[in-house]
MOPAC internal coordinates of N, CA, C and O (Angstrom, degrees):
PM7 1SCF
backbone

  N    0.0000 0     0.00 0     0.00 0    0    0    0
  C    1.4518 1     0.00 0     0.00 0    1    0    0
  C    1.5188 1   108.13 1     0.00 0    2    1    0
  O    1.2310 1   120.25 1   -42.27 1    3    2    1
  N    1.3165 1   117.12 1   137.73 1    3    2    1
  C    1.4558 1   121.50 1   178.16 1    5    3    2
  C    1.5163 1   109.95 1   -89.41 1    6    5    3
  O    1.2310 1   121.40 1   -15.81 1    7    6    5
  N    1.3213 1   114.93 1   164.19 1    7    6    5
  C    1.4560 1   120.52 1   178.46 1    9    7    6
  C    1.5217 1   110.73 1   -59.34 1   10    9    7
  O    1.2310 1   120.05 1   137.53 1   11   10    9
  N    1.3244 1   117.50 1   -42.47 1   11   10    9
  C    1.4655 1   120.87 1   179.79 1   13   11   10
  C    1.5261 1   111.10 1   -65.61 1   14   13   11
  O    1.2310 1   120.20 1   138.61 1   15   14   13
  N    1.3203 1   117.21 1   -41.39 1   15   14   13
  C    1.4632 1   121.02 1  -179.61 1   17   15   14
  C    1.5158 1   111.54 1   -66.85 1   18   17   15
  O    1.2310 1   120.37 1   151.95 1   19   18   17
  N    1.3301 1   116.90 1   -28.05 1   19   18   17
  C    1.4642 1   121.23 1  -179.18 1   21   19   18
  C    1.5198 1   112.13 1   -80.35 1   22   21   19
  O    1.2310 1   119.83 1   168.35 1   23   22   21
  N    1.3301 1   117.93 1   -11.65 1   23   22   21
  C    1.4700 1   123.30 1   179.65 1   25   23   22
  C    1.5234 1   112.39 1    66.73 1   26   25   23
  O    1.2310 1   120.75 1  -137.85 1   27   26   25
  N    1.3224 1   116.18 1    42.15 1   27   26   25
  C    1.4548 1   119.89 1   174.57 1   29   27   26
  C    1.5103 1   112.95 1   128.27 1   30   29   27
  O    1.2310 1   121.61 1   -20.57 1   31   30   29
  N    1.3244 1   114.53 1   159.43 1   31   30   29
  C    1.4546 1   121.58 1  -176.08 1   33   31   30
  C    1.5294 1   112.50 1   -62.93 1   34   33   31
  O    1.2310 1   119.95 1   134.45 1   35   34   33
  N    1.3138 1   117.71 1   -45.55 1   35   34   33
  C    1.4582 1   120.32 1  -177.97 1   37   35   34
  C    1.5126 1   112.38 1   -60.93 1   38   37   35
  O    1.2310 1   120.73 1   135.24 1   39   38   37
  N    1.3224 1   116.22 1   -44.76 1   39   38   37
  C    1.4610 1   119.93 1   178.66 1   41   39   38
  C    1.5229 1   111.53 1   -69.38 1   42   41   39
  O    1.2310 1   120.48 1   146.94 1   43   42   41
  N    1.3305 1   116.69 1   -33.06 1   43   42   41
  C    1.4638 1   120.47 1   177.33 1   45   43   42
  C    1.5278 1   110.25 1   -63.97 1   46   45   43
  O    1.2310 1   120.60 1   131.86 1   47   46   45
  N    1.3221 1   116.47 1   -48.14 1   47   46   45
  C    1.4608 1   120.66 1   179.40 1   49   47   46
  C    1.5309 1   109.57 1   -62.48 1   50   49   47
  O    1.2310 1   120.50 1   135.03 1   51   50   49
  N    1.3231 1   116.66 1   -44.97 1   51   50   49
  C    1.4641 1   120.20 1   179.67 1   53   51   50
  C    1.5214 1   110.74 1   -60.17 1   54   53   51
  O    1.2310 1   120.10 1   142.90 1   55   54   53
  N    1.3473 1   117.40 1   -37.10 1   55   54   53
  C    1.4641 1   120.07 1   179.55 1   57   55   54
  C    1.5215 1   111.69 1   -67.32 1   58   57   55
  O    1.2310 1   120.37 1   152.39 1   59   58   57
  N    1.3269 1   116.89 1   -27.61 1   59   58   57
  C    1.4643 1   121.02 1   179.22 1   61   59   58
  C    1.5240 1   112.81 1   -79.68 1   62   61   59
  O    1.2310 1   120.73 1   137.25 1   63   62   61
  N    1.3268 1   116.22 1   -42.75 1   63   62   61
  C    1.4604 1   119.65 1  -173.07 1   65   63   62
  C    1.5255 1   113.68 1  -103.51 1   66   65   63
  O    1.2310 1   120.26 1   167.89 1   67   66   65
  N    1.3148 1   117.11 1   -12.11 1   67   66   65
  C    1.4577 1   120.30 1  -178.21 1   69   67   66
  C    1.5165 1   111.26 1    73.22 1   70   69   67
  O    1.2310 1   121.54 1    14.51 1   71   70   69
  N    1.2938 1   114.66 1  -165.49 1   71   70   69
  C    1.4569 1   122.09 1   179.95 1   73   71   70
  C    1.5252 1   107.63 1  -113.97 1   74   73   71
  O    1.2310 1   120.61 1   -39.05 1   75   74   73
  N    1.3036 1   116.45 1   140.95 1   75   74   73
  C    1.4559 1   121.73 1   177.63 1   77   75   74
  C    1.5313 1   109.56 1   -50.88 1   78   77   75
  O    1.2310 1   120.16 1   -42.38 1   79   78   77
  N    1.3285 1   117.31 1   137.62 1   79   78   77
  C    1.4702 1   122.40 1  -176.45 1   81   79   78
  C    1.5283 1   111.69 1   -56.46 1   82   81   79
  O    1.2310 1   119.93 1   138.87 1   83   82   81
  N    1.3153 1   117.73 1   -41.13 1   83   82   81
  C    1.4702 1   120.70 1   179.90 1   85   83   82
  C    1.5260 1   109.72 1   -64.73 1   86   85   83
  O    1.2310 1   120.20 1   135.01 1   87   86   85
  N    1.3288 1   117.23 1   -44.99 1   87   86   85
  C    1.4606 1   120.74 1   178.89 1   89   87   86
  C    1.5224 1   110.55 1   -64.68 1   90   89   87
  O    1.2310 1   120.38 1   139.74 1   91   90   89
  N    1.3261 1   116.87 1   -40.26 1   91   90   89
  C    1.4659 1   120.90 1   179.57 1   93   91   90
  C    1.5274 1   110.89 1   -65.42 1   94   93   91
  O    1.2310 1   120.50 1   143.78 1   95   94   93
  N    1.3146 1   116.65 1   -36.22 1   95   94   93
  C    1.4653 1   120.47 1   178.59 1   97   95   94
  C    1.5207 1   110.94 1   -72.20 1   98   97   95
  O    1.2310 1   120.37 1   142.42 1   99   98   97
  N    1.3281 1   116.90 1   -37.58 1   99   98   97
  C    1.4630 1   121.08 1   179.35 1  101   99   98
  C    1.5262 1   112.52 1   -71.69 1  102  101   99
  O    1.2310 1   120.30 1   150.83 1  103  102  101
  N    1.3186 1   117.02 1   -29.17 1  103  102  101
  C    1.4654 1   121.38 1  -173.66 1  105  103  102
  C    1.5255 1   113.85 1   -53.50 1  106  105  103
  O    1.2310 1   118.81 1   130.41 1  107  106  105
  N    1.3195 1   119.87 1   -49.59 1  107  106  105
  C    1.4673 1   118.63 1  -178.99 1  109  107  106
  C    1.5286 1   114.25 1   -83.02 1  110  109  107
  O    1.2310 1   119.62 1  -176.12 1  111  110  109
  N    1.3365 1   118.33 1     3.88 1  111  110  109
  C    1.4643 1   120.11 1  -176.94 1  113  111  110
  C    1.5299 1   111.76 1   -61.86 1  114  113  111
  O    1.2310 1   120.07 1   144.92 1  115  114  113
  N    1.3203 1   117.48 1   -35.08 1  115  114  113
  C    1.4626 1   120.94 1   176.57 1  117  115  114
  C    1.5344 1   109.93 1   -63.40 1  118  117  115
  O    1.2310 1   121.11 1   139.31 1  119  118  117
  N    1.3176 1   115.48 1   -40.69 1  119  118  117
  C    1.4615 1   122.08 1  -179.97 1  121  119  118
  C    1.5312 1   111.24 1   -67.22 1  122  121  119
  O    1.2310 1   119.98 1   141.49 1  123  122  121
  N    1.3240 1   117.65 1   -38.51 1  123  122  121
  C    1.4620 1   120.99 1  -175.35 1  125  123  122
  C    1.5230 1   113.38 1   -92.45 1  126  125  123
  O    1.2310 1   119.80 1   174.59 1  127  126  125
  N    1.3186 1   117.99 1    -5.41 1  127  126  125
  C    1.4653 1   121.37 1  -178.38 1  129  127  126
  C    1.5240 1   110.56 1   -55.92 1  130  129  127
  O    1.2310 1   121.27 1   -49.88 1  131  130  129
  N    1.3035 1   115.18 1   130.12 1  131  130  129
  C    1.4520 1   120.83 1   177.04 1  133  131  130
  C    1.5187 1   114.51 1    82.80 1  134  133  131
  O    1.2310 1   119.89 1   177.02 1  135  134  133
  N    1.3322 1   117.81 1    -2.98 1  135  134  133
  C    1.4613 1   120.69 1   179.23 1  137  135  134
  C    1.5190 1   110.59 1   -98.35 1  138  137  135
  O    1.2310 1   120.81 1   -35.55 1  139  138  137
  N    1.2897 1   116.06 1   144.45 1  139  138  137
  C    1.4552 1   122.06 1   167.08 1  141  139  138
  C    1.5170 1   104.85 1  -102.99 1  142  141  139
  O    1.2310 1   120.78 1   -73.73 1  143  142  141
  N    1.3252 1   116.12 1   106.27 1  143  142  141
  C    1.4594 1   121.02 1  -171.98 1  145  143  142
  C    1.5259 1   111.64 1   -81.14 1  146  145  143
  O    1.2310 1   121.47 1   -44.03 1  147  146  145
  N    1.3293 1   114.79 1   135.97 1  147  146  145
  C    1.4655 1   120.45 1   171.50 1  149  147  146
  C    1.5303 1   107.54 1   -81.98 1  150  149  147
  O    1.2310 1   120.35 1    -7.65 1  151  150  149
  N    1.3089 1   116.94 1   172.35 1  151  150  149
  C    1.4687 1   121.98 1  -173.76 1  153  151  150
  C    1.5285 1   112.68 1   -55.36 1  154  153  151
  O    1.2310 1   119.52 1   132.27 1  155  154  153
  N    1.3215 1   118.52 1   -47.73 1  155  154  153
  C    1.4685 1   120.37 1  -178.93 1  157  155  154
  C    1.5264 1   111.73 1   -65.18 1  158  157  155
  O    1.2310 1   120.28 1   143.66 1  159  158  157
  N    1.3161 1   117.07 1   -36.34 1  159  158  157
  C    1.4571 1   120.32 1   176.86 1  161  159  158
  C    1.5228 1   110.38 1   -65.89 1  162  161  159
  O    1.2310 1   120.33 1   137.30 1  163  162  161
  N    1.3268 1   116.97 1   -42.70 1  163  162  161
  C    1.4570 1   120.91 1   177.46 1  165  163  162
  C    1.5209 1   110.86 1   -61.32 1  166  165  163
  O    1.2310 1   120.58 1   137.99 1  167  166  165
  N    1.3219 1   116.50 1   -42.01 1  167  166  165
  C    1.4643 1   120.62 1   178.99 1  169  167  166
  C    1.5205 1   111.09 1   -64.13 1  170  169  167
  O    1.2310 1   120.14 1   140.05 1  171  170  169
  N    1.3145 1   117.33 1   -39.95 1  171  170  169
  C    1.4576 1   121.67 1   179.95 1  173  171  170
  C    1.5259 1   110.31 1   -64.23 1  174  173  171
  O    1.2310 1   120.33 1   133.55 1  175  174  173
  N    1.3238 1   116.97 1   -46.45 1  175  174  173
  C    1.4692 1   121.26 1   178.58 1  177  175  174
  C    1.5274 1   109.90 1   -63.99 1  178  177  175
  O    1.2310 1   120.07 1   140.19 1  179  178  177
  N    1.3259 1   117.47 1   -39.81 1  179  178  177
  C    1.4672 1   120.68 1   178.05 1  181  179  178
  C    1.5262 1   111.20 1   -61.99 1  182  181  179
  O    1.2310 1   120.19 1   143.36 1  183  182  181
  N    1.3289 1   117.24 1   -36.64 1  183  182  181
  C    1.4699 1   120.55 1   176.11 1  185  183  182
  C    1.5200 1   111.29 1   -64.28 1  186  185  183
  O    1.2310 1   120.42 1   140.16 1  187  186  185
  N    1.3035 1   116.80 1   -39.84 1  187  186  185
  C    1.4636 1   120.41 1   177.77 1  189  187  186
  C    1.5237 1   109.69 1   -63.38 1  190  189  187
  O    1.2310 1   120.23 1   134.62 1  191  190  189
  N    1.3242 1   117.16 1   -45.38 1  191  190  189
  C    1.4664 1   120.91 1   178.49 1  193  191  190
  C    1.5260 1   110.16 1   -60.07 1  194  193  191
  O    1.2310 1   120.23 1   136.17 1  195  194  193
  N    1.3165 1   117.16 1   -43.83 1  195  194  193
  C    1.4594 1   121.31 1   179.78 1  197  195  194
  C    1.5306 1   111.32 1   -62.66 1  198  197  195
  O    1.2310 1   120.19 1   135.68 1  199  198  197
  N    1.3146 1   117.23 1   -44.32 1  199  198  197
  C    1.4630 1   121.13 1   179.16 1  201  199  198
  C    1.5319 1   110.77 1   -64.43 1  202  201  199
  O    1.2310 1   120.23 1   139.64 1  203  202  201
  N    1.3285 1   117.16 1   -40.36 1  203  202  201
  C    1.4651 1   120.32 1   177.53 1  205  203  202
  C    1.5220 1   110.80 1   -63.45 1  206  205  203
  O    1.2310 1   120.61 1   138.99 1  207  206  205
  N    1.3218 1   116.45 1   -41.01 1  207  206  205
  C    1.4600 1   120.90 1   179.69 1  209  207  206
  C    1.5242 1   110.98 1   -64.58 1  210  209  207
  O    1.2310 1   120.37 1   138.59 1  211  210  209
  N    1.3140 1   116.89 1   -41.41 1  211  210  209
  C    1.4563 1   120.90 1  -177.54 1  213  211  210
  C    1.5247 1   112.96 1   -80.60 1  214  213  211
  O    1.2310 1   120.17 1   135.79 1  215  214  213
  N    1.3212 1   117.27 1   -44.21 1  215  214  213
  C    1.4696 1   121.21 1  -170.87 1  217  215  214
  C    1.5185 1   114.72 1  -108.08 1  218  217  215
  O    1.2310 1   120.30 1   163.42 1  219  218  217
  N    1.3068 1   117.03 1   -16.58 1  219  218  217
  C    1.4608 1   120.22 1   177.85 1  221  219  218
  C    1.5100 1   114.75 1    89.60 1  222  221  219
  O    1.2310 1   119.95 1   154.90 1  223  222  221
  N    1.3055 1   117.70 1   -25.10 1  223  222  221
  C    1.4633 1   122.37 1   176.60 1  225  223  222
  C    1.5204 1   108.03 1  -146.17 1  226  225  223
  O    1.2310 1   121.44 1   -16.52 1  227  226  225
  N    1.3195 1   114.86 1   163.48 1  227  226  225
  C    1.4607 1   121.62 1   172.58 1  229  227  226
  C    1.5160 1   106.68 1  -133.68 1  230  229  227
  O    1.2310 1   121.15 1   -60.58 1  231  230  229
  N    1.3112 1   115.41 1   119.42 1  231  230  229
  C    1.4605 1   120.21 1   177.17 1  233  231  230
  C    1.5294 1   108.78 1   -76.29 1  234  233  231
  O    1.2310 1   119.52 1   -32.32 1  235  234  233
  N    1.3133 1   118.52 1   147.68 1  235  234  233
  C    1.4696 1   120.04 1   179.69 1  237  235  234
  C    1.5310 1   113.68 1   -59.04 1  238  237  235
  O    1.2310 1   119.43 1   143.21 1  239  238  237
  N    1.3122 1   118.70 1   -36.79 1  239  238  237
  C    1.4594 1   121.01 1  -175.98 1  241  239  238
  C    1.5230 1   113.95 1   -63.76 1  242  241  239
  O    1.2310 1   118.54 1   137.99 1  243  242  241
  N    1.3348 1   120.38 1   -42.01 1  243  242  241
  C    1.4673 1   118.85 1  -179.43 1  245  243  242
  C    1.5250 1   114.42 1   -61.15 1  246  245  243
  O    1.2310 1   119.77 1   164.45 1  247  246  245
  N    1.3104 1   118.04 1   -15.55 1  247  246  245
  C    1.4585 1   119.85 1   176.72 1  249  247  246
  C    1.5277 1   110.29 1   -63.90 1  250  249  247
  O    1.2310 1   120.60 1   165.02 1  251  250  249
  N    1.3422 1   116.46 1   -14.98 1  251  250  249
  C    1.4533 1   121.17 1   179.23 1  253  251  250
  C    1.5259 1   111.06 1  -103.62 1  254  253  251
  O    1.2310 1   120.52 1  -161.23 1  255  254  253
  N    1.3385 1   116.61 1    18.77 1  255  254  253
  C    1.4656 1   122.93 1   178.91 1  257  255  254
  C    1.5269 1   108.04 1  -134.71 1  258  257  255
  O    1.2310 1   121.10 1    -9.51 1  259  258  257
  N    1.3295 1   115.51 1   170.49 1  259  258  257
  C    1.4675 1   120.20 1   177.51 1  261  259  258
  C    1.5279 1   109.08 1   -61.19 1  262  261  259
  O    1.2310 1   118.40 1   -35.64 1  263  262  261
  N    1.2824 1   120.65 1   144.36 1  263  262  261
  C    1.4624 1   129.62 1     5.04 1  265  263  262
  C    1.5279 1   113.89 1   -86.54 1  266  265  263
  O    1.2310 1   119.99 1   176.52 1  267  266  265
  N    1.3201 1   117.62 1    -3.48 1  267  266  265
  C    1.4634 1   120.93 1  -177.52 1  269  267  266
  C    1.5220 1   112.29 1   -64.60 1  270  269  267
  O    1.2310 1   120.20 1   143.50 1  271  270  269
  N    1.3249 1   117.22 1   -36.50 1  271  270  269
  C    1.4591 1   119.89 1   179.96 1  273  271  270
  C    1.5213 1   112.20 1   -71.31 1  274  273  271
  O    1.2310 1   120.02 1   166.31 1  275  274  273
  N    1.3240 1   117.56 1   -13.69 1  275  274  273
  C    1.4616 1   119.85 1   174.23 1  277  275  274
  C    1.5293 1   110.28 1   -68.03 1  278  277  275
  O    1.2310 1   120.62 1   150.67 1  279  278  277
  N    1.3256 1   116.41 1   -29.33 1  279  278  277
  C    1.4576 1   122.07 1  -179.23 1  281  279  278
  C    1.5271 1   111.13 1   -96.63 1  282  281  279
  O    1.2310 1   120.63 1   141.54 1  283  282  281
  N    1.3231 1   116.40 1   -38.46 1  283  282  281
  C    1.4670 1   122.45 1  -179.14 1  285  283  282
  C    1.5327 1   108.22 1  -127.45 1  286  285  283
  O    1.2310 1   119.87 1  -101.46 1  287  286  285
  N    1.3360 1   117.85 1    78.54 1  287  286  285
  C    1.4697 1   121.44 1  -172.58 1  289  287  286
  C    1.5296 1   114.82 1   -57.15 1  290  289  287
  O    1.2310 1   119.70 1   145.12 1  291  290  289
  N    1.3104 1   118.18 1   -34.88 1  291  290  289
  C    1.4615 1   119.14 1  -177.28 1  293  291  290
  C    1.5180 1   112.61 1   -90.90 1  294  293  291
  O    1.2310 1   120.52 1   135.73 1  295  294  293
  N    1.3100 1   116.61 1   -44.27 1  295  294  293
  C    1.4675 1   120.96 1   178.03 1  297  295  294
  C    1.5197 1   109.31 1   175.75 1  298  297  295
  O    1.2310 1   120.40 1   -26.98 1  299  298  297
  N    1.3355 1   116.85 1   153.02 1  299  298  297
  C    1.4633 1   119.26 1   177.61 1  301  299  298
  C    1.5277 1   112.43 1   -62.18 1  302  301  299
  O    1.2310 1   120.24 1   153.43 1  303  302  301
  N    1.3284 1   117.14 1   -26.57 1  303  302  301
  C    1.4704 1   119.99 1  -179.57 1  305  303  302
  C    1.5240 1   111.57 1   -61.97 1  306  305  303
  O    1.2310 1   120.23 1   152.72 1  307  306  305
  N    1.3349 1   117.17 1   -27.28 1  307  306  305
  C    1.4572 1   120.38 1   177.01 1  309  307  306
  C    1.5287 1   109.93 1   -66.21 1  310  309  307
  O    1.2310 1   120.58 1   143.89 1  311  310  309
  N    1.3243 1   116.49 1   -36.11 1  311  310  309
  C    1.4721 1   120.73 1   179.52 1  313  311  310
  C    1.5185 1   112.98 1   -77.41 1  314  313  311
  O    1.2310 1   120.63 1   140.30 1  315  314  313
  N    1.3325 1   116.40 1   -39.70 1  315  314  313
  C    1.4606 1   120.01 1  -169.23 1  317  315  314
  C    1.5244 1   115.16 1  -117.53 1  318  317  315
  O    1.2310 1   119.87 1   160.04 1  319  318  317
  N    1.3108 1   117.86 1   -19.96 1  319  318  317
  C    1.4577 1   121.40 1  -172.18 1  321  319  318
  C    1.5183 1   109.87 1    93.98 1  322  321  319
  O    1.2310 1   120.85 1   -28.59 1  323  322  321
  N    1.3006 1   115.98 1   151.41 1  323  322  321
  C    1.4708 1   121.82 1  -174.64 1  325  323  322
  C    1.5218 1   112.69 1   -60.63 1  326  325  323
  O    1.2310 1   120.05 1   138.67 1  327  326  325
  N    1.3179 1   117.52 1   -41.33 1  327  326  325
  C    1.4692 1   120.24 1  -177.88 1  329  327  326
  C    1.5274 1   111.23 1   -63.79 1  330  329  327
  O    1.2310 1   120.30 1   138.56 1  331  330  329
  N    1.3335 1   117.02 1   -41.44 1  331  330  329
  C    1.4663 1   119.83 1   179.31 1  333  331  330
  C    1.5255 1   111.23 1   -68.60 1  334  333  331
  O    1.2310 1   120.08 1   144.94 1  335  334  333
  N    1.3199 1   117.46 1   -35.06 1  335  334  333
  C    1.4684 1   119.92 1   177.57 1  337  335  334
  C    1.5235 1   109.86 1   -65.99 1  338  337  335
  O    1.2310 1   119.94 1   140.15 1  339  338  337
  N    1.3075 1   117.73 1   -39.85 1  339  338  337
  C    1.4664 1   121.18 1   175.90 1  341  339  338
  C    1.5259 1   109.93 1   -60.20 1  342  341  339
  O    1.2310 1   120.58 1   138.96 1  343  342  341
  N    1.3143 1   116.49 1   -41.04 1  343  342  341
  C    1.4692 1   121.33 1   177.23 1  345  343  342
  C    1.5274 1   110.41 1   -63.25 1  346  345  343
  O    1.2310 1   120.36 1   137.76 1  347  346  345
  N    1.3143 1   116.92 1   -42.24 1  347  346  345
  C    1.4653 1   121.47 1   178.81 1  349  347  346
  C    1.5224 1   111.05 1   -62.80 1  350  349  347
  O    1.2310 1   120.20 1   137.49 1  351  350  349
  N    1.3146 1   117.23 1   -42.51 1  351  350  349
  C    1.4685 1   121.05 1   178.03 1  353  351  350
  C    1.5248 1   110.04 1   -59.11 1  354  353  351
  O    1.2310 1   120.12 1   138.91 1  355  354  353
  N    1.3132 1   117.37 1   -41.09 1  355  354  353
  C    1.4653 1   120.91 1   178.56 1  357  355  354
  C    1.5290 1   111.10 1   -64.57 1  358  357  355
  O    1.2310 1   120.12 1   139.71 1  359  358  357
  N    1.3149 1   117.38 1   -40.29 1  359  358  357
  C    1.4726 1   121.23 1   176.88 1  361  359  358
  C    1.5260 1   109.56 1   -60.78 1  362  361  359
  O    1.2310 1   120.42 1   133.26 1  363  362  361
  N    1.3251 1   116.80 1   -46.74 1  363  362  361
  C    1.4654 1   120.74 1  -179.50 1  365  363  362
  C    1.5260 1   111.83 1   -64.59 1  366  365  363
  O    1.2310 1   120.22 1   144.21 1  367  366  365
  N    1.3191 1   117.18 1   -35.79 1  367  366  365
  C    1.4776 1   120.22 1   177.11 1  369  367  366
  C    1.5231 1   111.00 1   -66.56 1  370  369  367
  O    1.2310 1   120.22 1   139.39 1  371  370  369
  N    1.3318 1   117.18 1   -40.61 1  371  370  369
  C    1.4676 1   119.92 1   178.97 1  373  371  370
  C    1.5262 1   110.87 1   -64.98 1  374  373  371
  O    1.2310 1   120.32 1   141.93 1  375  374  373
  N    1.3154 1   117.00 1   -38.07 1  375  374  373
  C    1.4732 1   120.35 1   177.39 1  377  375  374
  C    1.5203 1   109.63 1   -62.14 1  378  377  375
  O    1.2310 1   120.36 1   135.71 1  379  378  377
  N    1.3150 1   116.92 1   -44.29 1  379  378  377
  C    1.4650 1   121.28 1   178.96 1  381  379  378
  C    1.5318 1   110.31 1   -62.62 1  382  381  379
  O    1.2310 1   120.62 1   136.30 1  383  382  381
  N    1.3147 1   116.41 1   -43.70 1  383  382  381
  C    1.4709 1   121.03 1  -178.72 1  385  383  382
  C    1.5262 1   111.96 1   -60.52 1  386  385  383
  O    1.2310 1   119.86 1   147.07 1  387  386  385
  N    1.3262 1   117.87 1   -32.93 1  387  386  385
  C    1.4643 1   119.37 1   179.08 1  389  387  386
  C    1.5207 1   112.19 1   -66.52 1  390  389  387
  O    1.2310 1   120.25 1   158.31 1  391  390  389
  N    1.3282 1   117.12 1   -21.69 1  391  390  389
  C    1.4717 1   120.43 1   179.36 1  393  391  390
  C    1.5217 1   112.37 1   -91.14 1  394  393  391
  O    1.2310 1   120.16 1   164.00 1  395  394  393
  N    1.3162 1   117.29 1   -16.00 1  395  394  393
  C    1.4594 1   120.03 1  -178.08 1  397  395  394
  C    1.5199 1   109.58 1   -75.92 1  398  397  395
  O    1.2310 1   121.47 1   -49.36 1  399  398  397
  N    1.3207 1   114.78 1   130.64 1  399  398  397
  C    1.4581 1   120.81 1   178.44 1  401  399  398
  C    1.5180 1   107.75 1   -87.07 1  402  401  399
  O    1.2310 1   120.70 1   -53.57 1  403  402  401
  N    1.3163 1   116.28 1   126.43 1  403  402  401
  C    1.4563 1   120.53 1  -176.90 1  405  403  402
  C    1.4757 1   114.29 1   -86.37 1  406  405  403
  O    1.2310 1   120.10 1   180.00 1  407  406  405

């Protein structure tokens, strides 16, 4: 990925080194708080953690593409409900914002 394609230095660096595994695991904890996750939900959250660890951010759109569709073929809202997906999108946006250099 080039610096221009990454939309800034912070996102470029994050795309190279990813996000620390502990931080990536903690990131969706707000989203999953109070939920008892079923297997597919756990797999979906694990994919998000893996993508954060490898790439540093997760854009909302890829959640509707592989490997996410392997766990939630129709949409994440089927697994979690629309309100929880909106909450997840906000979590992912905040993670991205922390990498953006102001």
